[in-house]
C-alpha positions as CSV (number, residue, x, y, z in Angstrom):
1,X,-0.1,-0.1,0.0
2,X,1.3,3.4,-1.1
3,X,1.3,6.2,1.5
4,X,-0.1,9.5,0.4
5,X,1.4,12.7,1.3
6,X,-1.0,14.8,3.5
7,X,-2.6,17.7,1.9
8,X,-1.0,20.3,4.1
9,X,2.6,19.1,3.1
10,X,1.6,19.2,-0.7
11,X,0.4,22.8,-0.1
12,X,3.5,23.6,1.8
13,X,5.7,22.3,-0.9
14,X,4.0,24.1,-3.7
15,X,4.1,27.3,-1.8
16,X,7.8,26.7,-1.2
17,X,8.4,26.2,-4.9
18,X,6.4,29.2,-5.8
19,X,8.4,31.5,-3.4
20,X,11.7,30.2,-4.5
21,X,10.7,30.6,-8.2
22,X,9.5,34.0,-7.4
23,X,12.5,35.0,-5.5
24,X,14.5,33.9,-8.5
25,X,12.6,35.7,-11.1
26,X,12.6,38.9,-9.0
27,X,16.4,38.6,-8.6
28,X,16.9,38.0,-12.4
29,X,14.9,41.0,-13.2
30,X,16.7,43.4,-10.9
31,X,19.9,42.1,-12.2
32,X,19.0,42.8,-15.7
33,X,17.8,46.3,-14.8
34,X,20.6,46.8,-12.6
35,X,18.7,47.8,-9.5
36,X,20.4,45.8,-6.8
37,X,19.5,48.4,-4.2
38,X,16.7,46.2,-2.8
39,X,18.8,43.3,-2.6
40,X,20.6,42.5,0.5
41,X,24.2,43.9,0.5
42,X,26.0,40.6,1.8
43,X,24.1,38.3,-0.4
44,X,24.7,34.7,0.3
45,X,22.6,31.4,0.3
46,X,21.5,32.2,4.0
47,X,20.6,35.9,3.3
48,X,19.0,34.9,0.1
49,X,16.6,32.5,2.1
50,X,15.7,35.0,4.6
51,X,15.4,37.9,2.0
52,X,11.9,39.6,2.1
53,X,10.3,42.5,0.3
54,X,6.7,43.1,0.3
55,X,7.1,45.6,-2.6
56,X,8.7,43.0,-4.8
57,X,6.6,40.3,-3.6
58,X,9.4,38.3,-2.2
59,X,9.0,36.0,0.7
60,X,11.3,34.2,3.1
61,X,12.1,30.7,2.4
62,X,13.0,27.8,4.8
63,X,16.6,27.0,4.6
64,X,15.9,23.4,4.4
65,X,14.1,24.1,1.0
66,X,17.2,25.8,-0.3
67,X,19.5,22.9,1.0
68,X,17.2,20.2,-0.1
69,X,18.6,17.4,-2.4
70,X,15.4,16.7,-4.2
71,X,15.3,17.1,-7.9
72,X,12.9,20.0,-8.0
73,X,14.8,22.0,-5.5
74,X,18.4,21.2,-7.1
75,X,17.5,23.0,-10.2
76,X,16.4,26.1,-8.2
77,X,19.4,26.0,-6.2
78,X,21.6,25.9,-9.2
79,X,19.8,28.8,-10.6
80,X,20.1,30.6,-7.4
81,X,23.8,30.0,-7.0
82,X,24.4,31.3,-10.5
83,X,22.5,34.5,-9.8
84,X,24.3,35.1,-6.6
85,X,27.7,34.8,-8.5
86,X,26.1,37.4,-11.0
87,X,25.2,39.7,-8.2
88,X,28.7,39.4,-6.7
89,X,30.4,40.3,-10.0
90,X,28.1,43.2,-10.8
91,X,28.8,44.7,-7.2
92,X,32.4,44.0,-7.7
93,X,32.2,46.0,-10.9
94,X,30.2,48.6,-9.1
95,X,32.8,48.7,-6.4
96,X,35.7,49.2,-8.7
97,X,33.7,51.9,-10.4
98,X,33.1,53.5,-7.0
99,X,36.8,53.0,-6.1
100,X,37.8,55.0,-9.3
101,X,35.2,57.7,-8.4
102,X,36.6,57.9,-4.8
103,X,40.2,58.1,-6.2
104,X,39.1,60.8,-8.7
105,X,37.3,62.8,-5.7
106,X,40.5,62.3,-3.6
107,X,42.8,63.6,-6.5
108,X,40.5,66.5,-6.9
109,X,40.5,67.3,-3.2
110,X,44.3,67.2,-3.3
111,X,44.4,69.6,-6.3
112,X,42.1,72.0,-4.7
113,X,44.2,71.9,-1.5
114,X,47.3,72.6,-3.6
115,X,45.4,75.3,-5.4
116,X,44.4,76.9,-2.1
117,X,48.0,76.6,-0.9
118,X,49.2,78.4,-4.0
119,X,46.7,81.1,-3.6
120,X,47.7,81.7,0.0
121,X,51.4,81.8,-0.9
122,X,50.5,84.3,-3.8
123,X,48.7,86.5,-1.4
124,X,51.5,86.4,1.1
125,X,54.0,87.3,-1.4
126,X,51.7,90.1,-3.0
127,X,51.2,91.4,0.4
128,X,54.9,91.5,1.0
129,X,55.6,93.1,-2.3
130,X,53.1,95.9,-1.7
131,X,54.5,96.5,1.6
132,X,57.9,96.9,0.1
133,X,56.6,99.1,-2.6
134,X,54.9,101.1,-0.1
135,X,58.2,101.4,1.9
136,X,60.1,102.3,-1.2
137,X,57.7,105.1,-2.0
138,X,57.9,106.3,1.8
139,X,61.7,106.3,1.6
140,X,61.8,108.0,-1.8
141,X,59.6,110.8,-0.5
142,X,61.6,111.2,2.7
143,X,64.8,111.5,0.4
144,X,63.2,114.0,-1.8
145,X,62.1,116.2,1.4
146,X,65.6,115.7,2.6
147,X,67.2,116.8,-0.8
148,X,64.9,119.8,-0.9
149,X,65.6,121.4,2.5
150,X,69.3,120.1,2.9
151,X,71.8,121.2,0.4
152,X,74.3,118.4,1.3
153,X,71.8,115.6,0.4
154,X,71.9,114.8,-3.2
155,X,68.9,113.3,-4.9
156,X,69.5,109.8,-6.5
157,X,69.1,109.8,-10.2
158,X,67.9,106.5,-11.7
159,X,70.6,104.5,-13.2
160,X,70.2,102.2,-15.9
161,X,71.5,98.8,-15.5
162,X,74.5,97.4,-17.3
163,X,74.1,94.2,-18.4
164,X,77.7,93.9,-19.7
165,X,80.0,92.2,-17.2
166,X,82.5,94.5,-15.8
167,X,85.7,92.6,-14.7
168,X,88.1,94.1,-12.0
169,X,90.5,95.7,-14.7
170,X,87.9,98.3,-15.8
171,X,87.2,101.6,-14.3
172,X,83.7,102.6,-13.7
């Protein structure tokens, strides 16, 4: 006499198969659309089994269903492992892209820091130059006043620079 499976066991099995199939289809769709935000970050067999999302229609599975050696579940498990590998590859590509973006952001921040440093150096040298010019003007004015009131002070006449080299033998 053949024993028949109880009706509740049959319904549970069908519900598990439907949930497994739905979860795989949703994951496949999310992969093809490139929308992995609603998929758990550290996706493994265990997190795949416990993954739930009401908006996507994904419900949790029993891990015994995922690890079952029955022929029906083996096909689903192979498909799941393949999809998990694809998700890992896609995220690895994304993280490489993120790393490249982070690298570019870091290089930009360093370049901005160098530019700011150059601007600060320029500002300091410019302020020093302006101070020296102001001092030069003040001293020229003082010299001019002294030359006007004191006959022994001679005003300086600007001299052009001689770019030729004058050796020790030549008289100037």
